[in-house]
C-alpha atoms as a printed R data frame, in Angstrom:
    type eleno elety resid chain resno       x        y       z
1   ATOM     1    CA   MET     A     1  17.468 -101.592 -76.231
2   ATOM     2    CA   SER     A     2  14.491 -103.822 -75.048
3   ATOM     3    CA   SER     A     3  14.231 -107.440 -75.833
4   ATOM     4    CA   ARG     A     4  11.249 -109.031 -77.377
5   ATOM     5    CA   ASN     A     5   9.494 -112.283 -76.513
6   ATOM     6    CA   GLU     A     6   9.471 -114.255 -79.801
7   ATOM     7    CA   LEU     A     7   7.782 -117.400 -78.496
8   ATOM     8    CA   PHE     A     8   4.657 -118.504 -80.265
9   ATOM     9    CA   PRO     A     9   2.153 -120.038 -77.769
10  ATOM    10    CA   VAL     A    10   0.624 -123.273 -78.782
11  ATOM    11    CA   PHE     A    11  -1.508 -125.864 -77.068
12  ATOM    12    CA   LEU     A    12  -0.375 -129.231 -77.735
13  ATOM    13    CA   LYS     A    13  -2.453 -132.386 -77.847
14  ATOM    14    CA   LEU     A    14  -0.033 -134.399 -75.553
15  ATOM    15    CA   ASN     A    15  -2.540 -137.370 -75.357
16  ATOM    16    CA   GLN     A    16  -1.624 -137.854 -78.950
17  ATOM    17    CA   LEU     A    17   2.106 -137.509 -78.740
18  ATOM    18    CA   ASP     A    18   5.068 -139.649 -77.041
19  ATOM    19    CA   VAL     A    19   6.933 -137.772 -74.619
20  ATOM    20    CA   LEU     A    20  10.348 -138.598 -72.969
21  ATOM    21    CA   ILE     A    21  11.521 -137.178 -69.524
22  ATOM    22    CA   ILE     A    22  15.072 -137.872 -68.774
23  ATOM    23    CA   GLY     A    23  15.744 -137.687 -64.966
24  ATOM    24    CA   GLY     A    24  14.234 -139.197 -62.005
25  ATOM    25    CA   GLY     A    25  14.351 -136.595 -59.182
26  ATOM    26    CA   ASN     A    26  12.427 -133.694 -57.909
27  ATOM    27    CA   VAL     A    27  12.759 -131.617 -61.130
28  ATOM    28    CA   ALA     A    28  11.406 -134.612 -63.117
29  ATOM    29    CA   LEU     A    29   8.668 -135.134 -60.690
30  ATOM    30    CA   GLU     A    30   7.635 -131.327 -61.119
31  ATOM    31    CA   LYS     A    31   7.661 -131.844 -64.982
32  ATOM    32    CA   LEU     A    32   5.801 -135.038 -64.735
33  ATOM    33    CA   GLN     A    33   2.973 -133.566 -62.467
34  ATOM    34    CA   ALA     A    34   2.805 -130.447 -64.830
35  ATOM    35    CA   ILE     A    35   2.225 -132.669 -67.886
36  ATOM    36    CA   LEU     A    36  -0.166 -135.112 -66.083
37  ATOM    37    CA   THR     A    37  -2.065 -132.272 -64.523
38  ATOM    38    CA   ASN     A    38  -2.921 -130.995 -67.978
39  ATOM    39    CA   SER     A    39  -2.867 -134.003 -70.151
40  ATOM    40    CA   PRO     A    40  -3.520 -137.134 -67.976
41  ATOM    41    CA   GLY     A    41  -3.713 -139.215 -71.143
42  ATOM    42    CA   CYS     A    42  -0.419 -138.526 -72.346
43  ATOM    43    CA   ASN     A    43   2.085 -141.464 -73.104
44  ATOM    44    CA   ILE     A    44   5.324 -140.680 -71.093
45  ATOM    45    CA   THR     A    45   8.550 -142.665 -70.880
46  ATOM    46    CA   LEU     A    46  10.780 -141.515 -68.104
47  ATOM    47    CA   VAL     A    47  14.521 -142.642 -68.181
48  ATOM    48    CA   ALA     A    48  16.863 -142.573 -65.265
49  ATOM    49    CA   PRO     A    49  19.241 -144.772 -63.348
50  ATOM    50    CA   HIS     A    50  17.420 -143.786 -60.191
51  ATOM    51    CA   VAL     A    51  13.812 -142.810 -59.728
52  ATOM    52    CA   LEU     A    52  11.943 -141.318 -56.719
53  ATOM    53    CA   PRO     A    53   9.337 -143.641 -55.333
54  ATOM    54    CA   ILE     A    54   6.610 -140.933 -55.891
55  ATOM    55    CA   ILE     A    55   7.399 -140.908 -59.577
56  ATOM    56    CA   GLU     A    56   7.154 -144.786 -59.656
57  ATOM    57    CA   SER     A    57   3.761 -144.485 -58.138
58  ATOM    58    CA   TYR     A    58   2.522 -142.493 -61.041
59  ATOM    59    CA   SER     A    59   2.840 -145.561 -63.269
60  ATOM    60    CA   VAL     A    60  -0.147 -147.188 -61.530
61  ATOM    61    CA   ASP     A    61  -2.690 -144.647 -62.750
62  ATOM    62    CA   PHE     A    62  -1.069 -143.162 -65.854
63  ATOM    63    CA   GLN     A    63   0.529 -144.067 -69.039
64  ATOM    64    CA   LEU     A    64   4.002 -143.683 -67.458
65  ATOM    65    CA   HIS     A    65   6.684 -146.461 -68.525
66  ATOM    66    CA   ILE     A    66   9.932 -146.073 -66.420
67  ATOM    67    CA   VAL     A    67  13.035 -147.391 -67.656
68  ATOM    68    CA   LYS     A    68  15.957 -147.453 -65.094
69  ATOM    69    CA   ALA     A    69  18.917 -146.785 -67.219
70  ATOM    70    CA   LYS     A    70  21.446 -144.166 -68.171
71  ATOM    71    CA   TYR     A    71  20.513 -141.982 -71.355
72  ATOM    72    CA   GLU     A    72  21.067 -143.188 -74.643
73  ATOM    73    CA   LYS     A    73  20.313 -141.658 -77.789
74  ATOM    74    CA   SER     A    74  18.097 -144.416 -79.000
75  ATOM    75    CA   PHE     A    75  15.616 -143.413 -76.275
76  ATOM    76    CA   LEU     A    76  14.636 -140.380 -78.282
77  ATOM    77    CA   LEU     A    77  13.427 -142.488 -81.482
78  ATOM    78    CA   ASN     A    78   9.729 -142.192 -81.881
79  ATOM    79    CA   ARG     A    79   9.324 -139.314 -79.628
80  ATOM    80    CA   GLN     A    80   7.982 -135.966 -80.355
81  ATOM    81    CA   ILE     A    81   8.837 -134.090 -77.168
82  ATOM    82    CA   VAL     A    82  11.836 -134.733 -74.913
83  ATOM    83    CA   ILE     A    83  12.381 -133.090 -71.491
84  ATOM    84    CA   SER     A    84  15.354 -133.372 -69.639
85  ATOM    85    CA   ALA     A    85  15.338 -132.766 -65.798
86  ATOM    86    CA   LEU     A    86  18.942 -133.226 -65.013
87  ATOM    87    CA   ASN     A    87  21.635 -131.510 -63.093
88  ATOM    88    CA   ASP     A    88  24.359 -131.958 -65.649
89  ATOM    89    CA   VAL     A    89  24.713 -129.352 -68.383
90  ATOM    90    CA   LYS     A    90  27.271 -131.374 -70.570
91  ATOM    91    CA   LEU     A    91  24.706 -134.235 -70.814
92  ATOM    92    CA   SER     A    92  21.773 -131.912 -71.277
93  ATOM    93    CA   GLU     A    93  23.845 -130.271 -74.192
94  ATOM    94    CA   GLN     A    94  24.364 -133.809 -75.629
95  ATOM    95    CA   ILE     A    95  20.625 -134.563 -75.512
96  ATOM    96    CA   ARG     A    96  19.889 -131.359 -77.096
97  ATOM    97    CA   ASN     A    97  22.155 -132.125 -80.033
98  ATOM    98    CA   ASP     A    98  20.780 -135.590 -80.313
99  ATOM    99    CA   ALA     A    99  17.376 -134.307 -80.411
100 ATOM   100    CA   LYS     A   100  18.078 -131.643 -83.057
101 ATOM   101    CA   GLU     A   101  19.648 -134.250 -85.216
102 ATOM   102    CA   ILE     A   102  16.437 -136.176 -85.482
103 ATOM   103    CA   GLY     A   103  13.922 -133.484 -85.315
104 ATOM   104    CA   VAL     A   104  12.447 -133.799 -81.758
105 ATOM   105    CA   LEU     A   105  11.414 -130.703 -79.797
106 ATOM   106    CA   TYR     A   106  13.675 -130.428 -76.639
107 ATOM   107    CA   ASN     A   107  13.371 -128.614 -73.171
108 ATOM   108    CA   ALA     A   108  16.046 -128.549 -70.655
109 ATOM   109    CA   ALA     A   109  14.786 -127.638 -67.166
110 ATOM   110    CA   ASP     A   110  16.499 -124.492 -65.780
111 ATOM   111    CA   LYS     A   111  18.512 -124.185 -68.999
112 ATOM   112    CA   PRO     A   112  16.505 -121.906 -71.272
113 ATOM   113    CA   GLU     A   113  19.415 -121.353 -73.804
114 ATOM   114    CA   LEU     A   114  19.080 -125.269 -74.740
115 ATOM   115    CA   CYS     A   115  15.427 -125.193 -75.063
116 ATOM   116    CA   ASP     A   116  13.166 -125.398 -78.123
117 ATOM   117    CA   PHE     A   117  10.173 -124.582 -76.030
118 ATOM   118    CA   TYR     A   118   9.414 -123.658 -72.363
119 ATOM   119    CA   LEU     A   119   6.680 -125.036 -69.934
120 ATOM   120    CA   GLY     A   120   4.930 -122.026 -68.830
121 ATOM   121    CA   SER     A   121   2.503 -121.618 -65.795
122 ATOM   122    CA   ILE     A   122  -0.992 -122.746 -66.536
123 ATOM   123    CA   VAL     A   123  -4.208 -121.405 -65.151
124 ATOM   124    CA   GLN     A   124  -7.142 -123.760 -65.688
125 ATOM   125    CA   LYS     A   125 -10.879 -123.345 -64.743
126 ATOM   126    CA   GLY     A   126 -12.909 -126.014 -66.761
127 ATOM   127    CA   ASP     A   127 -12.184 -125.761 -70.495
128 ATOM   128    CA   LEU     A   128 -10.511 -122.389 -70.122
129 ATOM   129    CA   LYS     A   129  -6.626 -122.672 -69.995
130 ATOM   130    CA   VAL     A   130  -4.419 -119.762 -69.978
131 ATOM   131    CA   ALA     A   131  -0.641 -120.224 -70.295
132 ATOM   132    CA   ILE     A   132   1.890 -117.645 -69.058
133 ATOM   133    CA   SER     A   133   5.538 -117.204 -70.255
134 ATOM   134    CA   THR     A   134   8.122 -114.833 -69.188
135 ATOM   135    CA   ASN     A   135  10.475 -116.007 -72.066
136 ATOM   136    CA   GLY     A   136  12.511 -118.119 -69.545
137 ATOM   137    CA   LYS     A   137  13.288 -115.188 -67.559
138 ATOM   138    CA   SER     A   138  11.482 -115.493 -64.397
139 ATOM   139    CA   PRO     A   139   9.315 -118.732 -63.584
140 ATOM   140    CA   THR     A   140   8.669 -117.028 -60.202
141 ATOM   141    CA   LEU     A   141   6.870 -114.147 -61.734
142 ATOM   142    CA   ALA     A   142   4.753 -116.365 -63.971
143 ATOM   143    CA   LYS     A   143   3.743 -118.483 -60.763
144 ATOM   144    CA   ARG     A   144   2.783 -115.185 -59.142
145 ATOM   145    CA   LEU     A   145   0.646 -114.131 -62.128
146 ATOM   146    CA   LYS     A   146  -0.909 -117.517 -62.098
147 ATOM   147    CA   GLU     A   147  -2.037 -117.087 -58.634
148 ATOM   148    CA   ILE     A   148  -3.585 -113.664 -59.566
149 ATOM   149    CA   LEU     A   149  -5.447 -115.088 -62.641
150 ATOM   150    CA   ASN     A   150  -6.618 -118.070 -60.446
151 ATOM   151    CA   HIS     A   151  -8.141 -115.654 -58.051
152 ATOM   152    CA   VAL     A   152  -9.571 -113.243 -60.766
153 ATOM   153    CA   ILE     A   153 -11.064 -115.759 -63.031
154 ATOM   154    CA   PRO     A   154 -14.430 -116.932 -61.485
155 ATOM   155    CA   ASP     A   155 -14.854 -120.568 -60.965
156 ATOM   156    CA   LYS     A   156 -18.053 -120.522 -62.908
157 ATOM   157    CA   ILE     A   157 -16.467 -119.466 -66.149
158 ATOM   158    CA   GLN     A   158 -17.372 -123.082 -67.446
159 ATOM   159    CA   GLU     A   159 -21.079 -122.065 -67.471
160 ATOM   160    CA   SER     A   160 -20.226 -119.096 -69.876
161 ATOM   161    CA   LEU     A   161 -18.006 -121.184 -72.012
162 ATOM   162    CA   ASP     A   162 -20.891 -123.910 -72.227
163 ATOM   163    CA   GLU     A   163 -23.472 -121.165 -73.239
164 ATOM   164    CA   LEU     A   164 -21.255 -119.637 -75.833
165 ATOM   165    CA   TYR     A   165 -20.451 -122.979 -77.241
166 ATOM   166    CA   ALA     A   166 -24.087 -123.661 -77.521
167 ATOM   167    CA   LEU     A   167 -24.783 -120.363 -79.163
168 ATOM   168    CA   ARG     A   168 -21.970 -120.709 -81.485
169 ATOM   169    CA   ASN     A   169 -23.350 -124.145 -82.764
170 ATOM   170    CA   LYS     A   170 -26.762 -122.492 -83.298
171 ATOM   171    CA   LEU     A   171 -25.544 -119.496 -85.272
172 ATOM   172    CA   LYS     A   172 -26.133 -119.221 -89.018
173 ATOM   173    CA   GLY     A   173 -24.210 -117.402 -91.610
174 ATOM   174    CA   ASP     A   174 -20.676 -117.409 -92.806
175 ATOM   175    CA   PHE     A   175 -17.731 -117.152 -90.460
176 ATOM   176    CA   GLU     A   176 -17.507 -113.346 -90.275
177 ATOM   177    CA   LYS     A   177 -21.188 -113.083 -89.400
178 ATOM   178    CA   LYS     A   178 -20.682 -115.733 -86.598
179 ATOM   179    CA   VAL     A   179 -17.559 -113.761 -85.200
180 ATOM   180    CA   ASN     A   180 -19.582 -110.575 -85.288
181 ATOM   181    CA   ASP     A   181 -22.496 -112.081 -83.428
182 ATOM   182    CA   LEU     A   182 -20.397 -113.769 -80.802
183 ATOM   183    CA   ASN     A   183 -18.456 -110.419 -80.354
184 ATOM   184    CA   LYS     A   184 -21.710 -108.646 -79.730
185 ATOM   185    CA   VAL     A   185 -22.722 -111.260 -77.082
186 ATOM   186    CA   THR     A   186 -19.292 -111.277 -75.252
187 ATOM   187    CA   LYS     A   187 -19.001 -107.389 -75.369
188 ATOM   188    CA   SER     A   188 -20.823 -106.976 -72.265
189 ATOM   189    CA   PHE     A   189 -18.891 -109.597 -70.234
190 ATOM   190    CA   SER     A   190 -17.020 -108.095 -67.341
191 ATOM   191    CA   VAL     A   191 -15.654 -109.532 -63.996
192 ATOM   192    CA   ASN     A   192 -18.686 -108.093 -62.454
193 ATOM   193    CA   ASP     A   193 -20.994 -110.279 -64.472
194 ATOM   194    CA   TRP     A   194 -19.485 -113.455 -62.683
195 ATOM   195    CA   ASP     A   195 -19.906 -112.372 -59.132
C-alpha cells in the first residue's frame, strides 16, 4: 500500500509573525539561517541556556532577540510558530504538548512525528520561490532536488516574472479572461526560451 503526502504547501509571511526557536546549537543555527534567508524581516526569539557565538552575531543585523534560559511554557505566549532544535526527545514532546494546548504551530527538528509542519528545501530566483517536501522522509533528497532546480531554472527568470506582472496589470476583462490570456502568453515558455 502506498502512502500519500497529505501536506498542504503554504507560503507564510513570517515578517508578520512572531517565531520562537528553542535551542542554541548547530541545528538551531541551520533553522535560523533558513528563516532569515527567506524572511529577513522576521521577528525571532531564540531561547537556550547556551548559544553559539555565530547565532549571537545574527542579533546585530536581524530582529533576533536571544534569551539565555531554559525552556518555560511562558515563552510560547504571543508566538505563532515554534521550532525546537533540541537533542532531547522528552523536552521536544513537552514543548509540542504545550504548543498544542495554546494553539501554536510546532516543528521539532529531526522529529517528524512531533511536527505540525516541516521546513522544506527552498529554491529562490528573484521573486520565484519553489518549496520541496518529501513528507519528512528524506531531507537529503529534497536538497538534491533543490540543487537540480537551482541549475535548471534560469537566473533571468525575474525578467519574465516582471514582464508577466506588467502584462497582468494591463489586461482587461473578468478573472477567467485574464487567466486565459496569461495562459496563452506563457504556453510558449520552455527552458530553451531562457538560454
